[in-house]
N, C-alpha and C positions, 0 to 999 in steps of 0.2 A: 240654490237654484239646481245644483245637480242632484241633490237628494229628492227634491220634487219632482224628477224626471223620472229618477229611479223607483220612486214610489209609484209614481204613475204606472210604469211599467209593470210592477207587480200585481197590480189591480188591473191591468188590461185582460179582457180576454176575448180572444179571436172569435167572430161571428162565423158560422158557418153560410157563406153566400156561394149558390150554385150559377154557373154562367149557362145561357141557352146555347143549345146546340147549333144555332146560326150566329154565335156571337163572333167567332174566328173570321168567317167571312165578310161579315158587315164590318169588323174592325180594319182588315185588310183593304176592304173598298174605301173606307174612308181614310187610311193613311194612303194609297194611291191617288186621291182627288186631292188631298193636302199637300203631297210632296210633288214637286214640278218635274214632270219627266224630262230626261236628258234627251237631248235630241242625238240620234244615232248620227255618228260620221258618215258621212257618205263614202262609200267604198272607192270611189275612183281617186279620190285624195289620197288614199293610201297607196294605190298603185301608182300613182304621181310621184311620189315622194320615193317609193321605192325606184322607179325606174329614173329618175333625177340621181339619186346616189349612184347606181349602175352607171350611167352616164359620165359621171366626176370620177368615179374610178377608172374606168376605161380610158378617160381623156389624159388623167393624171399618168396611167402606166405608159401610154403611147408617148406623153412628152417625155418623162424619164427614159423610156428606153431610146427614143430618137438623140437623146443628148447623151447618152453613154454611147451610142453607136457612134455619133460625129466624134467623141472623145477618143474611142478606139481607133477610128479612121485617123484621125490626126496623129496619134502616136505612132501607128504604122507607116505612115508617111513620112514622119520625121525619122522613125528608125530606119527605113530603107535608104531615104536620104544620106542619113550619117553612115550607113554602109558604103554608099558609093564615093563618099568624100575622102578627103586625106586631111588627116589631122596630125598634129605634132607628134602622137603618140603611135601611128601609123607609119612613121617614116623609118624609124628603127627603134630597137629594143631601150637603148639609152635613153633616146628620147620619151619612151614611153613610162621609163623608168622613173624621169624626172617629171613629166605631166602627173603621174599618178600622184608622187611623194607631195607636189605642191598642194594639188588639188584636194588630198586627203587633208594635209596640215591645215589649209584653209576651212574645210568642213569642222576639222576637230576645234580649233580656234574659235570660230564662229558659236560654236555650241557651247563653249566654256563661258559665253560672255554673261556676266551678270547684269539683268537689265532691271532697273527700278524707275519709279516714276521721275525721279530726280535726274537720272542720266539718259533718259530717251532722247532727248535733243543732240545730245553727242553722239550717241550711237547712231540715229539716222541719217545724221550728216556722214559719219563715215559709210554706212552701208549704201549710202546714194553712191558715194565717188566708188564703193567697190563695184556697184551694180554698173557704173559708166563703165569701168574697167572690164567687167565680165562681158559689156557689149563690144568694146573695141576687139577684144580678145576673140570674139564670133567674128567678127569681120575681118581680122587678121587670117583666121582659117578659111575665111571665103576666098581671100585674097591666095591663101597658099593654094589653094583649088584652082584659081583661074589663072594664076600667073605663073604657077609652078613653084617646086620647092626651090627655096634661095636662102643664103645665110641670115639676109637681113631680116626675112620674116621670122624665120626660126629664133634669131637672136631677139626680136620684138614678143615672140611670143612666150619666152622663156621670160623675160624681163617682166611681161605684165603678169605672169604667175609670181614673179618674185614680189612685185610692187604690192599686189594685193594682198599677200602674206605680212609684208612688211607693215601694212596700213592697219592689218586687224591687230599686230603687236602692238603697235604704237596706241591704238583705241585701247587694248586692253592695260598698258601702262598709264594712261590718262586717266582712266576710270579706277584705276587701285589709287592714283593720288587725289581724284575726287572724293573716293570714299573715304580715305585718310584725312582729309581738309574737313569733311563732313563730320566725323567722328572727333577731331580735334576741335572743333566749334560746338559741338555738342558737350563734350565734357567741359570747355571754357563756360559754357552757360549753367549748367550744374553746379561749378564751384562757384 
């Protein structure tokens, strides 16, 4: 079959056909009548979509700006109230050293915690207790401001810091035991 087509193509001679001078305009008119005309979009729809986009961007900008401004106002209020309040560190340089030591140690220990899916329940329990102790520390600081500096409140503040650090260290030990227990169980399953 391929040879037949090739043979026919060799024998084919192109005929010279001339198109009339009005052929192109007639053909174009025929095309225009056959192809459905696209409706032109109404210009006001474009303007409405542009206006809606602008309104949306402006409202988002206002929302974000007002939220940011409110956060900054809250931070400024908290900062100014902290300056006026008495804290453990503002009583004396020794207490400031103690407070800084415990707070930094707590942050470091929390930063070193290894969270996994298996130990999240244990960690969450300890972190809740630490959060409660932090609230208690803040209330003790308020008490220090209202009742004045006394030995009982200072001792309670230092004990609170010590207890939080001890809890975090106990949590790290339990996590280590839990990890070792899981490792041992996994090794036993493999054997």
